N, C-alpha and C positions, 0 to 999 in steps of 0.2 A: 352259210352264215351261222355263227354260234348263238346260243340261247340268249345271252346277255344283249347282243346286238339286235336280235329279233325283238326283244322286249323294249329296249331303250329307243329304238328307231322305228318301231312299228307304227306306220302311218294310219292303219285301220283300227288301232286299239282305241277304245273309249277311255275317258279319264278313270273310270272305275277299273277297267282292265289294266291300265297303266299302273295303278296303285296295286292291283293284284300281282302284277309282274314284279314290282319292286319288293313287295312282301315275300314273294316266292324266292327271289334272288337272295334276300337277307336270311331266309331260313337255311339255305345251303344244304348241307348233308343231313340236317334234321328232318328233311322230307323223306328220307330213306324208308322209315318204318310206318309212314302214314298211309291210310286208305284214302280214297278220294273224298269220302264223307268227312274224315278227320281233317284233311287238307282244306276242304271248303269251310269247315267250322273255324279253323285257325285263321283263315284269311277273310272271314266274315262275308262270304258269298255263297250262292247256291251251287249244288252239284252241276246243274245245267249250265251255270255261268262258267264253271271250270271246263266243261266240255267245249263250250263255244270258244273259250280262251285258247285251248289247245289247237282247235281247228284253225284259228286265225294265225297261229304260229307255224302252221304247216305240219303239225304233229297228229298222229293217229289217235292218241288218247292220253290219259293221265300217266300211264306207265312210261310212255316216251318222254313226257315232261319230267318225270322223276329222274330218268336216266340223264337227261340233258342238264338238269339242275345239279345233280351229284357230280357230273363231269366238270361243270363250271366251277363248283365249289372246290373240288380237288385241285384243279389247275390254279385257281386263285390262291388257295392255301399254300401251294408249293412256291408261289412267287412272293406273297405278301409276308415277309419276315422282317420288314422295316416299317417304321412309322412314317407315313408320307409327310405329315405336318411337323413332326419333331424327330427327325432321323438320328439325332445325337443329343447328348445331355452334357452337363458340366464335368462329368467324369470321363468322357470319351477322349481317347488318345488320337493323334493324327492318323495312325494306322486304322483305328476303328472308324473314324470319320470317312476315310477313303473307302472302306469296305461297305459302309452303310449307304454312302452316296451312290456307289455302284449298284447296290440293291435297289435303291430308289429309282435310278435310271432304268434298270431292267424291268422293274414292275410297271413303271409308267409307260415305257415304250411298248411292252407286251399288251397292256390294256388298251392303249391308243390304237395299236395295230388291229386289235379285235373290233374296235368301234369304227375305224375308218373304212368306209365302203369303197372298194376299188371302182365300182361303176360311177359313184359320185365324183371320185378323184379324176377319173377319165373325162367325165363331162366338164368338170371345172377346168381341166387342162385345155379342152377344146374351146371353151369360152375365152380363155386367155389368148389362144392362138388366133381366134377370129377377131379379137378386139383391136382397135387402133391404139387405145390407151388403157392401162390398168391403174385404177385409183384405189389406194389402200387406206382404210379408215380404222383407226384404233387409238389407244391412249395409254398413259402410264408406262409400265415396264414393257408392254408389248410393242412400243414404238421401236425398240432396238432390233428385235428379229424382223419386224415389218420393214424397217429401213434397209436391213441387209437384203431382204427379199426384193425390194425395189431396185437396189443396186445390181442384184443378179439379173433381174429382168433387163435393165439397161445394158448390162454387159453382153446380153444376147440380142440386143437390137430392138427390144420391145419398150416403147414409151411407157413410163410409169411414174406415179406420184405417191408421196407419203408425207403429209404435213402433220406437224405436231400440235398446231393450234386448232381449236374447234372452229374458229372463224374461217380459217383457210380451208378446212375440210368442208364446211357448209358452202363456201363459194365454189369449191371444186365440184361438189355435188350439183349445184345449180347450173354449172357450166357444162355438165356432162350430158350424154345422150345414149341412144341405143348402140352407138359404135364404141362405147366404153364398156368396161366390166369393172364392177366394184368388189373389193374383198373386205369383208367386215371381220375383224378379229376381236372377240370378246368372250372370255372364258365363261362368264356367268350369263351373258346376254343383258346385263343390267347397266351397262355403261351409259351415263347420262346423255352423251352426244348422239346415241342411237335414236332417241325420241325425235330429234330434229332431222337427222340425216336419212334414216330409212324411208320416211314418207316422201322426202324430196327425190330420192333415187327411184322410188316406185312411180312417182308422177313424171319423171323424165324417161321412164321405160328403160332403165339401166339394169342389165342382168346382175344379180348379187350372189356372190359366193360367201357363205357364212362359215367361219371357223370358230368353234366353241364346243361346250359340253352338250349332251343330249337335252338338258334343260333349256339351254340357249336355243336349240333348234325348235323345241316345243313352243316357246313363248314368242318366237318370230317365224311363223309358218309362211309358206307360199313363195319362197325365193328360189333362185335357179339351182343352187347346189349347196349341200351341207357336208362339211368335213369335220367329223366329230372327234373330240379328244377325251382322254381319261378324265373322270370327274371326282376322284377321291380326295382331292385337296380341299381343305376348308377355306372359305373365303376370308375368315377372320382369325381362326385359332390355329396359327402356324408361325414358324420362324420367318420364312419368306416364301416366294413363289418358286420353289425348287421344281415341283412336279409339273405345274402348268407351263413353266418356261420351256422345259424339255419337250413336253407334249406338243406345244405350238410350233417349236422349232422343227420337230420331226415332220409335222404335217406340211409346213412351208417348204421344207427340203424335198418332200415327196411330190408336192405340187409343182415346184420348179423343175424337178427332174423329169416329171411326166410331160410337162409342157415342152422342155428342151428335146426330149426323145421324139415327140410328135413332129417337131419342125427342125430335126437334127441338122440337116444340110445347111439350111439358111442360118441357124443360130451359130453353128461351127464356123461358117464362112465369115460372119460378122465378128466373131470373137478373134479369129485370126487377123482380120483386117484392122482391128482396133489395137492389137498388140504393139505396133511401133509407136503409138501415141500414149499408151497407158502403162507400159512396163517401166520398172524402176531403172534409173540411170545406171549404166554400166553393165546391165544384163543383156544378153544376146538371145 
């Protein structure tokens, strides 16, 4: 696991250590020439706190932390040559737009791959495999990839729902139980419907898979699985949701594929059995 994922997903880190980690990541290659005392002063913590922080990350000491931070900064610098929020401007030609969108996709996918924990993905796929029904809860632009994910589950013979109205989502949550699994999609974790739906799901003992940024995972602890996406897109200062869209789509595609692979024989058989009823007229 890389240093960024260790920091953003570290369950044992205190709030102070999480802030220390964010500051350290932001420093990037500037950490190269710092002693541990200088680093502690720059991050407003004690030297002892830095030592404890390193141990919690599974590192021997500050030198190892510096190596990991410099490696992370170098890799991020190689990728981030495009503005995630404003990848083009009024002077951009179609050819430049194409190139910058490619860069945005590559950056977002690479960062999401770093954050997405294979063990969590594996656990989420098992939850779907065991569930009788998969209920997807989201809103706004995330309804489109969520609806596609529902349709893919249905195409593999897995019962699934994805309602666009909050009322329907609340009723679905109230009607669900331990034999269901819920998938929550919220980039920030601040979607208004979560305040109502998450407590209902907990009271109904429904396993919950959360898809969102590391911040979303921190403000909604205690659920069954967390599938984390790149978090460099601004919530307000952007042209549109270019990065969050592709990050969520990548996670959903990875989740569906992991589930299908686990139950390959049954999913494939159902898919084949459904072809005579679902294929386009005239196709054989």
